[in-house]
C-alpha positions in Angstrom: 119.7 97.6 42.9 119.4 96.4 39.4 116.1 96.1 37.7 114.7 92.6 37.0 115.0 91.7 33.3 111.9 92.5 31.4 110.5 89.8 29.2 109.4 91.0 25.8 105.8 90.4 25.0 105.1 88.7 21.7 102.0 89.7 19.7 99.3 87.1 19.7 99.1 85.1 16.5 96.0 83.7 14.8 97.1 80.1 15.8 97.3 81.1 19.4 93.7 82.5 19.5 91.2 79.7 19.8 87.5 80.3 19.1 85.1 79.7 21.9 83.5 76.3 21.6 79.8 76.3 21.0 78.0 74.9 24.1 77.1 71.2 23.5 73.7 71.7 25.0 72.9 74.3 22.4 74.0 72.1 19.5 71.9 69.2 20.8 68.8 71.3 21.0 69.2 72.5 17.5 69.8 69.0 16.1 66.8 67.7 18.0 64.6 70.4 16.7 65.7 69.8 13.1 65.0 66.1 13.5 61.6 66.7 14.9 60.7 69.0 12.0 61.8 66.4 9.5 59.7 63.7 11.2 56.7 66.0 11.3 57.0 66.7 7.6 57.3 63.0 6.8 54.2 62.1 8.8 52.2 64.9 7.2 53.3 63.7 3.8 52.3 60.1 4.6 48.8 61.2 5.6 48.4 63.4 2.6 49.5 60.5 0.3 46.8 58.0 1.5 44.0 59.3 -0.9 46.5 59.4 -3.7 47.8 55.9 -3.0 44.2 54.5 -2.9 43.4 56.2 -6.2 46.7 55.0 -7.7 46.0 51.4 -6.7 42.5 51.4 -8.2 43.6 52.9 -11.5 46.7 50.8 -12.0 45.8 47.6 -10.1 48.9 48.0 -8.1 49.3 45.6 -5.2 46.5 43.4 -6.5 43.7 46.0 -6.3 40.9 45.1 -8.7 39.0 47.4 -11.0 35.3 48.4 -10.8 32.9 48.6 -13.7 29.2 49.7 -13.9 28.2 47.3 -16.7 29.3 44.3 -18.7 31.7 44.6 -21.6 30.1 45.0 -25.0 32.6 42.8 -26.9 32.3 39.0 -27.0 34.5 36.8 -24.7 37.7 35.4 -26.1 38.5 31.7 -26.6 41.3 31.9 -24.1 40.4 30.6 -20.6 41.9 31.2 -17.2 41.3 29.5 -13.9 40.0 31.7 -11.1 40.4 30.5 -7.5 38.5 31.8 -4.6 40.1 32.3 -1.2 38.3 33.2 2.0 39.7 34.3 5.4 38.3 35.7 8.7 40.4 37.9 10.9 40.7 37.2 14.6 38.0 38.6 16.7 35.2 38.0 14.2 33.2 34.8 15.0 32.2 34.1 11.4 32.3 31.1 9.0 33.2 32.4 5.6 33.6 30.2 2.5 33.1 30.3 -1.3 30.4 28.1 -3.0 33.2 26.9 -5.4 36.9 27.0 -4.8 37.9 27.2 -8.5 36.2 27.7 -11.9 37.4 28.3 -15.4 36.2 31.4 -17.3 36.8 32.8 -20.7 38.6 36.1 -20.9 35.9 38.8 -21.2 33.1 36.6 -19.9 30.9 38.0 -17.1 30.7 35.4 -14.3 28.8 35.3 -11.0 30.0 33.4 -8.0 28.7 33.2 -4.4 30.2 33.2 -0.9 28.4 32.5 2.3 29.0 34.0 5.8 27.6 32.6 9.0 27.5 34.3 12.4 28.5 31.6 14.9 27.7 33.4 18.1 24.5 34.4 19.9 25.1 38.2 19.4 24.8 40.6 16.5 28.2 41.1 14.8 29.5 43.4 12.1 32.3 42.9 9.5 33.8 44.3 6.3 35.9 42.5 3.7 39.2 43.6 2.2 40.3 41.9 -1.1 43.0 41.6 -3.6 44.0 39.3 -6.5 47.2 37.4 -7.3 49.4 37.6 -9.3 49.4 41.2 -8.2 50.0 42.5 -11.7 46.6 41.1 -12.8 44.7 43.6 -10.6 44.4 46.0 -13.5 42.6 43.4 -15.6 40.3 41.8 -13.0 37.1 43.9 -13.0 34.2 43.5 -10.6 30.7 44.7 -11.5 29.1 43.8 -8.1 30.8 42.9 -4.8 30.0 42.6 -1.1 33.3 44.2 0.0 32.2 47.8 -0.4 29.6 47.7 2.5 29.6 46.6 6.1 27.8 43.4 6.8 25.7 43.0 9.9 24.6 39.5 10.9 22.0 38.7 13.6 22.8 35.8 16.0 23.2 32.6 14.0 22.4 34.3 10.7 23.7 32.9 7.4 23.9 35.0 4.3 24.7 34.4 0.7 26.6 37.1 -1.2 27.4 37.4 -4.9 30.5 38.6 -6.8 30.0 39.5 -10.4 33.3 39.9 -12.4 35.1 39.5 -15.6 38.8 39.4 -16.8 39.3 42.3 -19.2 40.3 41.3 -22.7 43.4 43.5 -22.4 44.7 40.7 -20.1 45.2 38.5 -23.2 46.8 41.3 -25.2 49.5 41.9 -22.6 52.4 39.5 -23.4 53.5 39.5 -19.7 50.4 37.4 -19.0 51.2 34.7 -21.5 52.2 32.4 -18.7 49.4 33.3 -16.3 46.9 30.5 -16.2 45.5 31.0 -12.7 44.1 34.1 -10.9 43.3 34.0 -7.2 40.6 36.3 -5.7 41.1 36.6 -2.0 38.8 38.1 0.6 39.4 38.7 4.3 36.6 39.8 6.7 37.6 42.1 9.5 35.5 42.9 12.6 33.8 46.3 12.7 32.9 47.7 16.1 29.8 49.7 16.7 30.5 53.3 17.6 29.7 54.0 21.3 26.4 56.0 21.6 26.9 59.6 22.7 25.1 60.9 25.8 21.8 62.7 24.9 23.2 65.9 26.4 26.1 65.8 24.0 23.7 65.8 21.0 21.7 68.8 22.2 22.8 72.4 21.7 23.5 74.5 24.8 20.4 76.1 26.1 20.1 79.3 28.2 19.2 78.9 31.8 15.6 79.2 32.9 14.0 82.5 34.1 14.7 83.4 37.7 
């Protein structure tokens, strides 16, 4: 009986050895975790940037944010004049009538001016609101300076109450020195009142510290 022919065994080559595939589930978990971390970091950065953004807008006038001054300028107003328009809006959910006493006036650059708005509560209930504001063109915000304004405080109106509010402002003389404003003849000051809801009162027990039980 003859022996069956023996096949020679060839040594395994690098090409014939395939690495084990990484399980797809494991890869998906890692990718998902990485994406979640990135999103969390972005959200945290956004919250941290809010105070900086607010400060940046007030300092630079970015996005039409006006400036605030504690007193009138010492120098005399310039001869150049600019028209200032007054816009008033009320957000949905606030039953108020809100309008300026004048829709447009002309002021000299550097001149302190006082204008008035009126608000009227048109329902038989006490309501609260607060105004947001900006000016256009947006680049003029760094030159439009307010000394007094009603937008910094919440306004509470009794049923049917009507109130007059003043805005004291001036256009800084640097406005005229900036060549980019040579073609700017009109500035619009815009206010929008938004509703403010009263905080729900806390139960009395929630405001009192825990007390030990009585004697037995």
